[in-house]
Backbone as JSON, one array per atom type, in Angstrom:
{
  "sequence": "MPTNIIDADKRESPLHPEVRLERRLPAFYAAFFYAFPIAIAWIWLYHVDPRRSRELWAPANWPGCLALGVGAGFLLAAVTVFFSRSFAWTRRLEAEFGWMLGRQRPWEVAWIALLSGAAEEYLFRGALQEKMGLWLAAAVFGLIHWPLNRNFWMWPLLSGAIGLALGGLAQGTHSIVAPAAAHVIVNFVNLRRITSRFREWDEERVNRYVDTGKDA",
  "N": [[7.28, 211.19, -45.75], [9.81, 210.93, -48.3], [9.24, 212.66, -51.39], [8.74, 213.3, -54.94], [11.11, 212.29, -56.25], [14.21, 212.66, -57.74], [16.49, 211.24, -58.4], [16.68, 207.93, -57.84], [18.71, 206.6, -56.57], [19.88, 208.37, -54.89], [19.58, 210.86, -52.26], [18.13, 213.88, -50.93], [20.24, 216.3, -49.35], [19.77, 217.12, -45.93], [20.51, 219.65, -45.07], [21.33, 221.0, -47.34], [19.36, 221.05, -49.81], [19.78, 221.02, -52.57], [21.91, 219.39, -52.96], [22.73, 216.08, -53.74], [22.71, 213.11, -51.98], [24.28, 209.92, -51.43], [22.37, 206.99, -50.71], [23.37, 205.79, -48.3], [25.59, 205.01, -45.57], [28.88, 205.68, -45.46], [31.55, 203.41, -44.68], [33.8, 204.45, -43.35], [32.84, 206.83, -42.16], [30.97, 205.76, -40.45], [32.63, 204.38, -38.66], [34.08, 206.56, -37.65], [32.0, 208.02, -36.4], [31.04, 206.21, -34.38], [33.3, 205.94, -32.88], [33.32, 207.91, -30.97], [31.35, 207.36, -28.79], [32.63, 205.04, -27.88], [35.11, 206.0, -27.0], [34.28, 207.79, -24.98], [33.05, 206.01, -23.16], [35.24, 204.38, -22.48], [37.04, 206.2, -21.27], [35.45, 207.07, -19.12], [34.99, 204.62, -17.69], [37.63, 203.86, -17.21], [38.46, 205.86, -15.53], [36.93, 205.27, -13.3], [37.65, 202.61, -12.65], [40.48, 201.1, -13.74], [40.48, 198.43, -14.55], [37.93, 197.79, -15.23], [36.77, 197.84, -17.83], [37.92, 195.58, -19.09], [36.82, 193.58, -17.47], [34.11, 193.82, -18.08], [34.01, 193.12, -20.78], [35.19, 190.64, -20.84], [34.02, 188.34, -19.27], [33.98, 185.6, -16.89], [32.47, 183.47, -17.87], [32.31, 183.83, -20.73], [31.66, 182.47, -23.21], [29.11, 181.4, -22.67], [27.72, 183.77, -22.1], [27.88, 185.0, -24.59], [26.42, 183.2, -26.19], [23.91, 183.41, -24.98], [23.36, 186.09, -25.53], [23.25, 186.09, -28.36], [21.03, 184.4, -28.78], [19.04, 185.95, -27.49], [19.16, 188.19, -29.12], [18.17, 187.26, -31.61], [15.6, 186.66, -30.78], [14.61, 189.23, -30.06], [14.84, 190.41, -32.57], [12.93, 188.94, -33.95], [10.65, 189.86, -32.69], [10.61, 192.51, -33.6], [10.17, 192.04, -36.31], [7.61, 190.97, -36.17], [6.23, 193.26, -35.25], [6.61, 194.83, -37.52], [5.03, 193.53, -39.39], [2.59, 193.93, -38.3], [1.98, 196.62, -37.65], [1.47, 199.83, -39.04], [2.99, 202.07, -38.36], [5.46, 201.03, -37.71], [6.33, 200.05, -40.17], [6.45, 202.44, -41.53], [8.55, 203.66, -40.2], [10.6, 201.9, -40.92], [10.65, 202.44, -43.66], [11.63, 205.05, -43.67], [14.25, 204.63, -42.73], [15.03, 203.02, -44.82], [15.05, 204.85, -46.9], [17.2, 206.42, -46.16], [19.35, 204.59, -45.85], [19.21, 202.59, -47.71], [20.93, 201.75, -49.77], [23.11, 200.52, -48.71], [25.89, 198.33, -48.72], [26.15, 194.73, -48.29], [28.37, 194.0, -46.61], [28.83, 196.42, -45.39], [26.53, 196.72, -43.91], [26.91, 194.7, -42.0], [29.21, 195.73, -40.77], [28.3, 198.22, -39.72], [26.33, 197.26, -37.97], [27.91, 195.79, -36.17], [29.63, 197.81, -35.14], [27.75, 199.68, -34.04], [26.33, 198.11, -32.17], [28.38, 197.25, -30.38], [29.58, 199.72, -29.56], [27.44, 201.27, -28.5], [26.46, 199.63, -26.46], [28.7, 199.46, -24.82], [28.84, 202.08, -23.91], [26.19, 202.68, -22.87], [25.13, 200.39, -21.43], [27.46, 199.65, -20.24], [29.0, 201.94, -19.12], [27.03, 204.02, -18.4], [24.82, 202.63, -17.23], [25.91, 201.4, -14.98], [26.4, 203.6, -13.45], [23.99, 205.08, -13.37], [21.91, 203.29, -13.12], [19.48, 200.76, -14.17], [16.91, 201.67, -15.21], [17.11, 204.46, -15.65], [19.28, 204.6, -17.37], [18.22, 203.24, -19.57], [16.18, 205.02, -20.22], [17.65, 207.29, -21.02], [18.9, 206.15, -23.2], [16.68, 205.77, -24.85], [15.97, 208.45, -25.26], [18.09, 209.5, -26.77], [17.5, 208.55, -29.2], [15.88, 210.38, -30.51], [12.98, 211.59, -32.27], [13.46, 212.16, -35.72], [11.68, 213.13, -37.52], [8.08, 213.18, -37.9], [7.53, 210.57, -38.62], [9.22, 209.08, -37.1], [8.2, 208.93, -34.58], [7.66, 206.87, -32.71], [10.08, 205.77, -32.28], [11.86, 206.51, -30.04], [10.46, 205.33, -27.85], [10.38, 202.62, -28.55], [13.12, 202.11, -28.66], [13.82, 202.64, -26.0], [12.44, 200.55, -24.7], [13.76, 198.32, -25.76], [16.25, 198.94, -24.75], [15.8, 198.47, -22.02], [15.52, 195.67, -22.05], [18.08, 194.91, -22.97], [19.58, 196.0, -20.91], [18.73, 194.39, -18.83], [19.91, 191.98, -19.58], [22.59, 192.7, -19.24], [22.67, 193.15, -16.47], [22.0, 190.61, -15.54], [24.12, 189.0, -16.39], [26.37, 190.28, -15.58], [28.08, 191.57, -17.32], [28.88, 193.02, -20.55], [28.84, 191.51, -22.78], [26.68, 189.8, -23.56], [24.44, 191.69, -23.96], [25.67, 193.28, -25.97], [26.1, 191.43, -28.04], [23.42, 190.73, -28.58], [22.43, 193.21, -29.41], [23.93, 193.68, -31.73], [22.99, 191.57, -33.35], [20.23, 192.23, -33.59], [20.39, 194.74, -34.92], [21.74, 193.98, -37.26], [20.01, 192.07, -38.48], [17.69, 193.63, -38.91], [18.66, 195.8, -40.44], [19.52, 194.42, -42.71], [17.08, 193.43, -43.64], [15.8, 195.84, -44.22], [17.53, 197.09, -46.12], [17.4, 195.23, -48.15], [14.71, 195.35, -48.88], [14.31, 198.05, -49.59], [16.25, 198.77, -51.38], [16.08, 199.49, -54.12], [14.36, 202.32, -54.87], [11.0, 202.91, -55.02], [8.41, 204.96, -55.13], [5.61, 204.51, -55.18], [5.41, 201.76, -54.65], [6.61, 201.69, -52.13], [4.83, 203.24, -50.57], [2.58, 201.61, -50.76], [3.47, 199.36, -49.4], [3.86, 200.43, -46.81], [1.24, 201.13, -46.14], [-0.25, 198.73, -46.37], [1.37, 196.55, -45.77], [2.2, 194.92, -47.75], [4.08, 194.18, -50.68], [3.22, 193.99, -53.27]],
  "CA": [[8.17, 210.37, -46.54], [10.3, 211.7, -49.42], [8.46, 212.66, -52.62], [9.38, 213.97, -56.07], [12.48, 211.8, -56.29], [14.89, 212.91, -59.01], [17.42, 210.13, -58.58], [16.3, 206.94, -56.84], [19.88, 206.12, -55.86], [20.4, 209.43, -54.04], [18.57, 211.59, -51.5], [18.5, 215.26, -50.67], [20.89, 216.66, -48.1], [18.83, 217.87, -45.1], [20.98, 221.03, -44.94], [21.45, 221.6, -48.66], [18.49, 220.23, -50.66], [20.26, 220.91, -53.95], [22.96, 218.38, -52.98], [22.2, 214.73, -53.7], [23.55, 212.21, -51.18], [24.06, 208.49, -51.59], [21.51, 206.44, -49.67], [24.18, 204.86, -47.52], [26.56, 205.6, -44.67], [30.18, 205.07, -45.75], [32.14, 202.68, -43.55], [34.7, 205.33, -42.61], [32.06, 207.74, -41.33], [30.39, 204.95, -39.38], [33.7, 204.16, -37.67], [34.36, 207.86, -37.03], [30.88, 208.36, -35.52], [30.96, 205.34, -33.21], [34.5, 206.07, -32.06], [33.07, 208.83, -29.86], [30.83, 206.68, -27.59], [33.63, 204.11, -27.37], [36.1, 206.79, -26.26], [33.64, 208.3, -23.76], [32.87, 204.9, -22.23], [36.55, 203.93, -21.99], [37.55, 207.21, -20.34], [34.59, 207.01, -17.94], [35.25, 203.41, -16.93], [39.02, 203.86, -16.76], [38.53, 206.77, -14.38], [36.33, 204.58, -12.15], [38.49, 201.44, -12.34], [41.17, 200.75, -14.98], [40.24, 197.04, -14.93], [36.51, 197.55, -15.42], [36.46, 197.53, -19.23], [38.26, 194.18, -19.35], [35.86, 192.73, -16.77], [32.84, 193.87, -18.79], [34.12, 192.45, -22.07], [35.77, 189.29, -20.71], [33.54, 187.66, -18.07], [34.48, 184.23, -16.74], [31.69, 182.58, -18.73], [31.98, 184.61, -21.92], [30.93, 181.72, -24.25], [27.7, 181.35, -22.28], [27.16, 185.12, -22.29], [27.74, 185.22, -26.03], [25.31, 182.38, -26.67], [22.69, 184.03, -24.46], [23.13, 187.33, -26.28], [22.83, 185.76, -29.73], [19.65, 183.94, -28.7], [18.18, 187.09, -27.18], [19.13, 189.06, -30.3], [17.23, 186.72, -32.59], [14.25, 186.82, -30.22], [14.23, 190.63, -30.22], [14.66, 190.66, -34.0], [11.63, 188.36, -34.31], [9.61, 190.78, -32.19], [10.55, 193.66, -34.51], [9.52, 191.57, -37.54], [6.18, 190.9, -35.85], [5.74, 194.63, -35.26], [6.6, 195.29, -38.91], [3.89, 192.92, -40.07], [1.34, 194.24, -37.6], [1.71, 198.04, -37.43], [1.91, 200.72, -40.11], [4.02, 203.0, -37.88], [6.74, 200.34, -37.8], [6.71, 200.02, -41.59], [6.81, 203.81, -41.9], [9.89, 203.85, -39.66], [11.49, 201.14, -41.8], [10.78, 203.15, -44.93], [12.53, 206.19, -43.45], [15.61, 204.1, -42.72], [15.31, 202.56, -46.17], [15.37, 206.03, -47.71], [18.52, 206.91, -45.78], [20.41, 203.58, -45.85], [18.82, 201.47, -48.56], [21.98, 201.33, -50.7], [24.26, 199.94, -48.0], [26.36, 197.02, -49.17], [26.01, 193.74, -47.2], [29.45, 194.06, -45.63], [28.65, 197.65, -44.64], [25.49, 196.44, -42.92], [27.56, 193.96, -40.91], [30.13, 196.66, -40.1], [27.51, 199.17, -38.94], [25.7, 196.51, -36.87], [28.96, 195.48, -35.18], [30.06, 199.05, -34.49], [26.68, 200.28, -33.23], [26.05, 197.25, -31.03], [29.48, 197.28, -29.41], [29.8, 201.06, -29.03], [26.31, 201.73, -27.68], [26.4, 198.84, -25.22], [29.84, 199.87, -24.0], [28.51, 203.34, -23.26], [24.93, 202.73, -22.12], [25.05, 199.32, -20.44], [28.72, 199.56, -19.53], [29.3, 203.11, -18.3], [25.89, 204.74, -17.84], [23.96, 201.82, -16.37], [26.57, 201.19, -13.7], [26.34, 204.85, -12.71], [22.63, 205.59, -13.25], [20.93, 202.23, -12.91], [18.85, 200.2, -15.36], [15.8, 202.43, -15.78], [17.55, 205.77, -16.13], [20.13, 204.38, -18.55], [17.32, 202.91, -20.68], [15.49, 206.26, -20.6], [18.6, 208.1, -21.79], [19.07, 205.45, -24.48], [15.51, 206.11, -25.65], [15.98, 209.87, -25.61], [19.05, 209.81, -27.83], [16.85, 208.17, -30.46], [14.82, 211.38, -30.64], [12.42, 211.55, -33.62], [13.96, 213.09, -36.73], [10.45, 213.71, -38.05], [6.91, 212.55, -37.3], [7.55, 209.13, -38.89], [10.07, 208.45, -36.1], [7.65, 209.28, -33.26], [7.72, 205.74, -31.79], [11.46, 205.28, -32.17], [12.4, 206.58, -28.67], [9.79, 204.36, -26.98], [10.86, 201.29, -28.93], [14.52, 202.02, -28.24], [13.85, 202.54, -24.54], [12.02, 199.2, -24.32], [14.88, 197.43, -26.09], [17.29, 199.26, -23.78], [15.5, 197.74, -20.78], [15.84, 194.26, -22.26], [19.53, 194.79, -23.02], [20.07, 196.26, -19.56], [18.48, 193.18, -18.04], [20.98, 191.02, -19.92], [23.83, 193.16, -18.6], [22.57, 192.9, -15.03], [21.97, 189.17, -15.26], [25.39, 188.35, -16.71], [27.44, 191.11, -15.02], [29.0, 191.92, -18.39], [28.15, 193.58, -21.7], [28.96, 190.6, -23.92], [25.35, 189.37, -23.99], [23.69, 192.77, -24.6], [26.32, 193.71, -27.21], [25.79, 190.43, -29.06], [22.0, 190.88, -28.93], [22.29, 194.47, -30.13], [24.49, 193.47, -33.07], [22.07, 190.71, -34.1], [19.02, 193.0, -33.91], [20.7, 195.74, -35.94], [22.09, 193.33, -38.52], [18.81, 191.48, -39.08], [16.78, 194.67, -39.38], [19.27, 196.54, -41.54], [19.5, 193.57, -43.9], [15.7, 193.43, -44.14], [15.49, 197.15, -44.77], [18.29, 197.34, -47.34], [16.89, 194.34, -49.19], [13.39, 195.8, -49.31], [14.29, 199.42, -50.1], [17.45, 199.07, -52.16], [15.57, 200.27, -55.24], [13.28, 203.13, -54.31], [9.82, 203.14, -55.86], [7.5, 205.64, -54.21], [4.3, 203.85, -55.15], [5.58, 200.48, -53.97], [6.9, 201.97, -50.72], [3.58, 203.66, -49.93], [1.71, 200.44, -50.66], [4.0, 198.53, -48.31], [3.58, 201.09, -45.53], [-0.22, 201.12, -45.87], [-0.86, 197.4, -46.33], [2.31, 195.52, -45.39], [2.45, 194.07, -48.92], [4.85, 194.84, -51.73], [2.51, 193.94, -54.55]],
  "C": [[8.59, 211.14, -47.77], [9.41, 211.57, -50.66], [9.25, 213.37, -53.71], [10.85, 213.58, -56.21], [13.07, 212.0, -57.69], [15.78, 211.73, -59.35], [17.16, 209.13, -57.48], [17.48, 206.4, -56.06], [20.46, 207.17, -54.91], [19.25, 210.13, -53.32], [19.07, 213.01, -51.27], [19.26, 215.39, -49.36], [19.9, 217.44, -47.24], [19.22, 219.34, -44.93], [21.04, 221.76, -46.28], [20.65, 220.76, -49.65], [18.97, 220.08, -52.1], [21.35, 219.85, -54.09], [22.34, 216.99, -52.85], [23.18, 213.81, -52.99], [23.26, 210.76, -51.54], [23.19, 208.01, -50.44], [22.27, 205.38, -48.9], [25.1, 205.67, -46.62], [27.91, 204.95, -44.94], [30.82, 204.48, -44.49], [33.05, 203.57, -42.71], [33.93, 206.25, -41.66], [31.36, 207.0, -40.2], [31.41, 204.72, -38.27], [34.01, 205.46, -36.92], [33.27, 208.23, -36.03], [30.89, 207.53, -34.25], [32.24, 205.33, -32.37], [34.25, 206.96, -30.85], [32.45, 208.14, -28.65], [31.82, 205.67, -27.02], [34.65, 204.86, -26.51], [35.53, 207.3, -24.95], [33.52, 207.19, -22.73], [34.21, 204.46, -21.64], [37.11, 204.92, -20.97], [36.77, 207.16, -19.03], [34.96, 205.81, -17.07], [36.69, 203.36, -16.43], [39.2, 204.76, -15.55], [37.98, 206.09, -13.13], [37.22, 203.44, -11.69], [39.17, 201.01, -13.63], [40.9, 199.33, -15.47], [38.81, 196.8, -15.39], [36.14, 197.2, -16.86], [36.76, 196.07, -19.54], [37.27, 193.24, -18.69], [34.52, 192.69, -17.51], [32.88, 193.08, -20.1], [34.63, 191.02, -21.97], [35.32, 188.63, -19.41], [34.05, 186.22, -18.03], [33.77, 183.27, -17.69], [31.31, 183.3, -20.03], [31.33, 183.78, -23.02], [29.44, 181.61, -23.94], [27.02, 182.69, -22.46], [26.93, 185.41, -23.77], [26.55, 184.46, -26.59], [23.97, 182.96, -26.22], [22.35, 185.29, -25.25], [22.66, 187.07, -27.7], [21.38, 185.29, -29.74], [18.67, 185.07, -28.42], [18.07, 188.03, -28.37], [18.15, 188.56, -31.35], [15.79, 186.81, -32.09], [13.76, 188.26, -30.39], [14.01, 190.98, -31.69], [13.31, 190.1, -34.47], [10.48, 189.24, -33.85], [9.49, 191.98, -33.13], [9.92, 193.27, -35.84], [8.01, 191.47, -37.33], [5.55, 192.29, -35.86], [5.61, 195.16, -36.69], [5.38, 194.76, -39.66], [2.56, 193.39, -39.5], [0.98, 195.71, -37.59], [2.3, 198.91, -38.54], [3.03, 201.65, -39.64], [5.4, 202.35, -37.93], [7.23, 200.32, -39.25], [7.1, 201.41, -42.08], [8.23, 204.14, -41.4], [10.91, 203.12, -40.52], [11.72, 201.87, -43.11], [11.7, 204.36, -44.8], [13.99, 205.73, -43.44], [16.0, 203.59, -44.1], [15.67, 203.69, -47.11], [16.77, 206.53, -47.43], [19.63, 205.89, -46.07], [20.18, 202.43, -46.82], [19.9, 200.95, -49.49], [23.23, 200.8, -49.99], [24.61, 198.58, -48.59], [26.26, 196.03, -48.01], [27.12, 193.82, -46.16], [29.38, 195.34, -44.8], [27.57, 197.49, -43.58], [26.08, 195.71, -41.72], [28.47, 194.87, -40.09], [29.37, 197.64, -39.2], [26.85, 198.47, -37.75], [26.72, 196.21, -35.77], [29.38, 196.73, -34.42], [28.99, 199.6, -33.54], [26.39, 199.43, -32.0], [27.12, 197.33, -29.97], [29.61, 198.65, -28.76], [28.68, 201.49, -28.09], [26.19, 200.92, -26.4], [27.55, 199.2, -24.27], [29.51, 201.14, -23.23], [27.29, 203.21, -22.34], [24.81, 201.62, -21.08], [26.36, 199.16, -19.67], [28.94, 200.72, -18.59], [28.06, 203.68, -17.62], [25.07, 203.88, -16.87], [24.6, 201.57, -15.01], [26.5, 202.44, -12.82], [24.9, 205.24, -12.39], [21.6, 204.53, -12.89], [20.21, 201.88, -14.2], [17.85, 201.16, -16.0], [16.24, 203.77, -16.35], [18.42, 205.62, -17.36], [19.27, 204.04, -19.77], [16.56, 204.15, -21.15], [16.39, 207.16, -21.43], [18.82, 207.48, -23.16], [17.89, 205.74, -25.4], [15.55, 207.55, -26.13], [16.98, 210.21, -26.71], [18.53, 209.39, -29.2], [15.65, 209.1, -30.7], [14.3, 211.4, -32.08], [13.01, 212.61, -34.54], [12.81, 213.79, -37.44], [9.29, 212.89, -37.5], [6.85, 211.04, -37.57], [8.41, 208.36, -37.89], [9.47, 208.56, -34.68], [7.71, 208.13, -32.25], [9.13, 205.23, -31.54], [12.03, 205.39, -30.75], [11.77, 205.55, -27.74], [10.27, 202.94, -27.27], [12.3, 201.1, -28.48], [14.64, 201.89, -26.73], [13.46, 201.16, -24.06], [13.13, 198.19, -24.6], [16.04, 197.68, -25.13], [17.07, 198.57, -22.45], [15.87, 196.27, -20.9], [17.35, 194.04, -22.28], [20.16, 195.05, -21.65], [19.85, 195.08, -18.64], [19.52, 192.1, -18.31], [22.29, 191.41, -19.24], [23.81, 192.89, -17.1], [22.67, 191.41, -14.71], [23.3, 188.49, -15.47], [26.6, 189.09, -16.14], [28.52, 191.42, -16.07], [28.18, 192.57, -19.51], [28.3, 192.7, -22.93], [27.59, 190.21, -24.45], [24.55, 190.52, -24.62], [24.33, 193.26, -25.9], [26.02, 192.73, -28.34], [24.35, 190.55, -29.52], [21.78, 192.12, -29.78], [22.8, 194.33, -31.57], [23.54, 192.64, -33.92], [20.83, 191.49, -34.53], [19.3, 194.0, -35.03], [21.01, 195.1, -37.29], [20.85, 192.79, -39.22], [17.91, 192.57, -39.67], [17.37, 195.51, -40.51], [19.3, 195.72, -42.82], [18.1, 193.52, -44.49], [15.4, 194.75, -44.85], [16.24, 197.41, -46.07], [17.84, 196.43, -48.47], [15.57, 194.86, -49.75], [13.45, 197.14, -50.03], [15.53, 199.77, -50.92], [17.11, 199.89, -53.4], [14.33, 201.01, -54.75], [12.19, 203.37, -55.34], [8.74, 203.7, -54.95], [6.16, 204.93, -54.07], [4.38, 202.53, -54.38], [5.82, 200.68, -52.48], [5.62, 202.35, -49.98], [2.61, 202.49, -49.77], [2.16, 199.52, -49.53], [3.67, 199.13, -46.95], [2.1, 200.96, -45.17], [-0.76, 199.72, -45.64], [0.06, 196.29, -45.81], [2.65, 194.59, -46.53], [3.19, 194.88, -49.98], [4.07, 194.92, -53.03], [1.01, 193.97, -54.33]]
}
């Protein structure tokens, strides 16, 4: 975890430690980043069947798919909260994200959650799962969440497990509306928790939270 913080509102650049970065991802860069998986998925699916994207995003029972996805998203978010309260490795992972993204504005959190949920489900449950199947697509989804450092060591396993759950929603509803909605909810709830907890960075308080699960 970061130490010797000079400016609590900024973090070191991983490539240039002398450069101080804001602890947030600007909305433009988030849109630019997630445009790539959206483009890849659209090209892939259009090559297979030009109508397939519309079918995935507009199933006959889209209100039911949406409601199912929202419910599943809150259930998965509750599981992550339980993990946070129960395991230090989860809190350590949260702290790492808090160090990187703790200064995100509320509307930016919503924007990132919407972009990441829609783009990743379009690619992984839309394009890859139809080609590779549930288990392989979930494995690839886990692998792209490769640990950035030792505090992220459980991130691929957790992502792969969530990928299986989201893939099950896609298979059960024959669309990506439900998994995309669930993904957005999970990301929004967890990013809001993280940005609220780590908006102001205090090393002693952060370490106490990671070790005990308590802020005070």
